[in-house]
N, C-alpha and C positions, 0 to 999 in steps of 0.2 A: 196789536193792542196790548199795552203793558199790563201785567198782572193777570192776564186771562189766557188760558190755553185749553186745547182739547187734546184728548188722547187718541192716537191711531196705533193699532197693533203693529202696523208695518213700518211706520216712520217716526214713531215717538211723538213727543209733544210739539204741536205746531200752533202758531198764533192764529186766533180766530179773527176774521176780517168783517164778519157781519154784525149788525146791531139788532136789538130786539130781545125777545124772550129766549132763554136758554132751555133746551130740551132736557128734561129730567133724566133721560136715558143716557146722557153723556156726562162723564165726570169732568169737573173743573179742577185745575191744579194751580195753586198759588205760586207765583214766580218771583216774588220779591219778599224780603224780610217783613215789610209792613203788612202785605197781604197775608203772609203766613201767620203773623201774630194775630191779625184780626180774625182769621178763621179758627185759629187755635183756641182763643179765649173769648171771642165775641159772643154775646148772648143770643145772637141770631142763628148760631150754629150749634147743633147737638153733636155730642161725641158718639162715635160708633166703635166700641172697643174691639180690637182684633181678638180672634179666638185664642184661648190659651193653648199652648203646645202640649199641655199635660192636663190630667184631671186630678182631683183630690186636693187635700190641704197641704200647706207648707209644713215642714218639720218645725219643732220648737227651736228657738234660738239656742237653747242649751245643747241640743243634739248637734247643731252645726258647730258650735264652739268645741264640743268634745271631739268631733271628727277632725277639726283643724289641729287640736292638740296632738291627736294620734298621728296626723300627717307630719307635724314638726318633729315628733319623736322618731318617726321613720326616716326622715330626711337628715336629721342632725345638722351638722355643718357641711352641707354638700349641695347637690343640685336639685332644684325644684322645677318640675316641668308642668305644663298645662295638663297633660294626661294624668299625672298624680293628683293634681288639684281636682279635676273632674271626678276621679275615682273616689276621693274623700267626700266630695259633696254627694255623690250617689250613695255612699254608705250612710250618710246622714239622712237620706230619704229625699234629697232635692232632685226634682225631675224637670225643673224649668231650665232649658238650655241657655237662656240669657244670663243665668246666675254665674256660670263659669266665665263668660265673656266679661261681665261686670267686675268680678273679683280680679281677674287676671289683668285687665286693662288698668284698673285703678291702682293695683299693686305696682305695675310698671311705671305709672305716672309718679307715684309717691317715691319710688326708688330713684327717680331722676330729678325730683324737686325737693331739695332738702328742707326749705322753709316750710312748705306745706306738710311735709312729713313730721316736722317738729310739732306743728299744731295738732296733727292727728294723734301723735304719741302723747301729747299733753292731755288731750281729751280722754284717751283711753286710761291714762294713769289717774286722772281725776275721778273717773267712774261716775260721771254725771250725764250720761247719755252719749249718743253718737251722731249728733246733728252735723258735725263737720265731716265725719266719715260719709254720711249720707250725701252731703253736698259733693264730695269728691267722686262718689259713685255716679251721681247724676251727671257730673261734668265729663266723666269718662264715656258714659252712654251718649252724651251729646256729641262728643268729638268723633266717636265711631259708633253710630247708632245701629242697633241690631235689626231695625226695620227702616225702610226708606221713607215711607209716608205714614202719616196718621190720617184717619178718615173722619170727616165731619159731614153732617147733613144739614141743609138749610131748613130752619124751623119756620121762618116767616119770609115773605118776599124781600129780596135784598138787591140793592143797586150795586152792581160790581163793574166798575169802570164803564158805566153807561149801558150795561146789559142787565136785564132783570133776571135774577135767579129765583125760580119758583120753589116753594116748599117741596122738600124731597130730593132736591138736587144734591149730588155728592160732590164734596170738595176735598181734594187730596192736599195735604200739607206736608211738604218735604221737611223732614226733621233737620236737615243740614241748614235750613234757613232760620231756625229758631236758636236764639242764644247769641253768643259772641263770636269771636274769630277763632283762629287756630292756636290759641294759647291756653294753658291750663289755668283756669280761674274759678276754682270751686266756690269762692265766697259769694258769687252771684246767686247761688242756690240755697243759701242759709235763710231759713224762715219758712213761711207758709204760702209764698206766692206760687204762681204756675211754673211748671217745669217743662222741658222740651218733650217729655214722653208721658205727660198726664193723659190718663185714659187708656194706657196700654197695660193690660194686666200682667203680661210677662215681665215688663220692666219694673212694675211695682213689686212683683214677687222677687225679682233680682235685687232690688234695693233692700228688702227685708233680710234676705239671705246674706247679702253682701256686707251689711253692717255687722252681723254676728261673726261672719268669717274673718273680716279684716281686723275686728277688735281683738281676735285671738292671734292671727298671723303676725300682727305688728307689736304684740306684747313681748318685749325683750328680744326682738329679733331685728336684724338688719338685712337688707336685700340689695343685691347687685344685679341689674338687668344686663343680660348677655345678648349679644348679636343685634342690638338695636340701640338707638340714641334718641331718647325723647326728652332731652334736657331743655332747660329754658334758654332764651336768647335766639331762638329760630322758630318758625312756624312748625307746628306738629303736622305729621303726614296726614293726607286725606284718607288713607287706607292703612289699616293695621290688622294683620292676621294674628289674633290673640291666641290661636291654637299653637303657634310656634314660639310663644314667649317662654323663656327659661330664666331662672334666677339662681344666683349663688346665695346661699343662706349662711348667715353667721350669727352667733349669739352676741349679745351686747358685751363689750369688754374683751372680745377675742377677734383675731384676724380672720379674714375670709380664707377658706381653704383653697389653695391655689390650683389643686387638681380639678376643681369645678369649672375652671375657665379653659375653654378649648385651646389647644396648642396654637401659639402664634396670635391669639386674639388679644387685643388691648382692652381692658375693662373700661367701659364708657363712663360710668359714674356710679357711686354707691353712697347710700346714706351712712355716714360713719357713726361712731359711737357718740359723737358730740350731740347728734340729734336726740338720741335717747337720754343722754345725760341732761340735756336742757329740759327734758320732759319730767325728770324726777323732781318731786317736791323737796324743797330745802329742808335739811334735818335740823 
């Protein structure tokens, strides 16, 4: 039966063949983009936020920006690794593990998409908010979500492909079914509409931290993604290990330091100085 599945710990998701009422003790999983969108935003479904991986408050954006400035001073024109990024976030007081994923993934995407990087650099230079950076972060989390499913609970009786779902029934929404395809398209998330990870506290924290971090990292710096190719013109990979991402860093107006590139490696793509030049206001 399309759109309706049950979970078995031994054999995964299997189609349900019976009709009638659904037992509240068994979760339902959405199996199509239409069903996922319905359960994600429909008024008949209540959100069940996953538990935060940490306790306490987020650090102030100023603390995150200061930590990123110190990181860039440490790196200079050299190699930036995920471990260095995580250490800098930890020094700022960030304890949400999704934050490092969000920043690293988005930085990698912008390093390989010059047009989007120009828009982000213009926004930072203008100093009028970070709505586009936020959209880029959301898109990165959609492409490589830190959680597989979002949880919703039926509030009122729902007809789901001919089966009655009683109040209290759990519905699992695969994040990969929300949003678009395997291309980097952050413009879809500009504005106040629903996003793929609405209701996930860890993702919401990552967005707050990520905007402050990227606004500093992308200020007068260019990045070359090493060991991976996430450029336009082909579908982005279904899996990305952001813990292995590495970047060559260069200041605007100066060349990439060649010793940052592994011997024999061919640089994939970098945002050159023209992206930042386009972001500078005319004098």
